[in-house]
N, C-alpha and C positions, 0 to 999 in steps of 0.2 A: 798299795804296792810298796813293795819295798824299794830303799836306796840302793845304787848299783855297786860301788867299791867302799870299803870300810877301813880306813886307816885314819902361843898359841892359847894356851889356857886363857880363859877370859871370865871375869865376873859379870853376871847379868843382874842389873838393877831395874826393876819394873817401876815405872812412874805411876803415881797414884791414879787410879781410874775408877769410874763408877761401873760396877759389874752389871751386865745386861740381865734382864729377867729371864734367863735361859739356863737350864741345867746342862751339865756336861753331856748327858745322853741326848738332850735335844740338839745341842750343837753338833754332836757326832752324827746324829740322824740326818741332819741337813748336809753334813759333809759327805756321807756315803751317797746320799741322793744326788748331790752335785757331781760325784764321780760317775754316776750312772745307775745307782741303785744297788742294794745288796744282792738281789737275785742275779743280776748281770755280772757282778763282780765274782760271785761264787760259781757262776757258770763257766768261767774261764779255767781251764784245766792246765794249760801250758802257754808259754809265751816265748817269742824270740824278738829281741830288740837289736838293731844294728845301727851304727853311727860312727862318729869320730870323737876322739878324746884328745884334748890338748894337754900334753904332759909338761911343756915348758916352752920357752921362746923358740918358735920355728919347729917345734916337734909336735906333730899331729899323727895320731895312730888310729887306724880303723879298729873297731871292736865289735864283738857279737856277744850278747848275753842271752843265755837260754835258761829258762826256769820251768819247773813242773811241780804240781802239787804232790805231797804237802810241803816239802822243803828241799827240793833239789835245785841246785844252781851251778852254773858254769859261765865264767867270763873269760873271753879270749881277746887279746889285743896284740897287734903286730907293729913292731918298731924296726924299721930298716930291714924288713924281710924276716925278722925273727919273731916268733909268736910265743907269748907268755900265757899261762893258764892259771886261774884260780877257780876252785870248784868245791862243792859240798854235796855229799851223797846221802845226807840224812843222818849220818853217823860220823863220817870222817871228813875233815876239811884238809885239802891238799893243794899244792901249787907246783908249777914247773916254770921257773923263771931263768931261762938260759942266760939272759943279760946280767943276771946276778951270780953267775958262775955255777948254777945248778945243772949238772949233767943229766939228771933224771928227776922225775917227780918226787916230792918230799911231803911228809906230813907238816902241816902248819904248826908253829908254836902255839901253846895253849891260848894265849890272849888273842892272837889273830884268829884262831879257830873259833873262839867264842864269838867274835865279831862276824865271821863268815856265816856262822849258824844263824845269827840274828838276821843278817841280810837275806838269807835264804827263805825266811818265812814268806810264803806266797802271798798271803793277805796282809802281811804286816801285823804289828801288835795292837793297833787300835780296834780292829774289827774283832768282836767277841772278846774284848780285853778282860772282862770279869771272869768269863768262863775259863780263860787261860791263866788266871791267877794274878793279873796285873791290876793296877789302880790308875785312875785318871782324875786329875784335879784341874778345875778352871782357876788359873793363877790371876788372870786379868786381861786387859785389853791394851795393846801397844801398837804404835805406828812402826811398821817395817817397810823401810824404803818408801815412805809416804803413804802407805796403805794401812788402814786400820785392820788389826788382826787379833783374833782370840788366841791367847797363849794357854796351851794345855800341857800339863806336866804329867807325863807317863812314868810310872815307877813299876819296873818289871818285878816279878816275883823273886828274881835274883838280886834285886836292889839297884840295878842300873837305872839311871834317870835320863829321859830324853824329853826335850821341849819341842812341841809342835806349834807352829804359827799358822792359823787358818784365816784366810781372807774373810773379814767380817761381813762382806756383802755376798760373795760368791761361794764361801766355805771350801775353797780349794787350798791346798797347802802352798804356802809361800816359802817357808823356811823350816828346817829341822836342825836342832842343835843337840848334840850328844857329847858327854864327857866320858871318855873311856881310857883305860890304861893299856897301851900298846907297846910292846917291846920294852917294858919297864918305865915308860914315860906316860904321864897323864896328858892327854890331848883333848882339846875341845874341837870337835869336828862339826863344821857348819855346812849344810847343804841348802842351796836356794834353788827354787823351781820356777820355770816360766814357759812361755810359748805353748800353752795347753791347746790340744787339738782333739777332736772327736775321732776315736778309733773304734768302729763297730759299736757305737753307743756308749762308750766309756771315754771320759775326759782324762787324757794323759799328757804329762809334761814332755816337751820335746827339746828343752834346754835346761841343763843343770850345771851348777858350779859347786865345787867342793873345796873347802879350805880347812887347814888345821892338821892335816895328816902328812904334811911334808912342805918343803919350800914351795911358795907360790900357790896359785889357785889352779885346780884342774877343771876344765870346762868340757862338758859332754854335749854334743849336738846329735840328736836322734834323727836318723833319716827314715827309718821304717820300723813299724811295730806289727808283728804277726801274732794273732791270738789263736789258741787251740790248734797249734801246728803239731805234726807228728815228730816226736823227739825220741831218739834212741837213749834209753835210760842208761846204757853202758857208758855214755860220754861223761856222766857225772862221777863215775867211780874211778879211783886211781888205778892205772894200768897194773895188771896182775904181777908183773915182774918186779914192781916197786911197792906193791901193797904190803902193809905190815902183817907180821905173823899173828896168829890168834892171841888175843889178850894184849896186844900192843896198842890198840886204839885208845 
């Protein structure tokens, strides 16, 4: 599954480590099995996640993220009664942020749109990575907050690099680190995962923290996860009155 919002720079130095006698695909196989197994993962066609996001000291906003195969995504969060939206309909990434002075939905800038498209990948980039043109390399083994983790380097076919840290015992994600250029600035975005719970046979994190995409750390607490819910596909598309004319996407 993919991470929920996509928006410092740091150099990563791996301490020397003896590599385990496991290949990348063996590690990923155990990773997918730990999540619940590939058949169960691919059986999920849609998802709705609701919870709370901490945007700053004393600022907590309820959010709802809806996603549907193959790459539809919508995130809503409400601050002081005002709701913001970020969405991707498979072709166009758009947003409506009234607290940023937007009177109507707008197309995202190209760098933000690229990040939104990545986030909308329903299965994430690790599952079927080779078939999708990506490569994955086992970099080493490192302690992440006191837990031994396999460090996997994913290089997308577009060249972007993301580091995944999988718990060396349970094979669940602990941390994901990605360097991206957003709004003209190179940012290293770090997402940490915790509080895994069983949701209809799938292990899913219910606590996330995101740093590097702005001041401070954003913390997401997930209260409810619904799988295979009925979603209106229209909610992912920018309202017609604001949609771009043909050729403007």
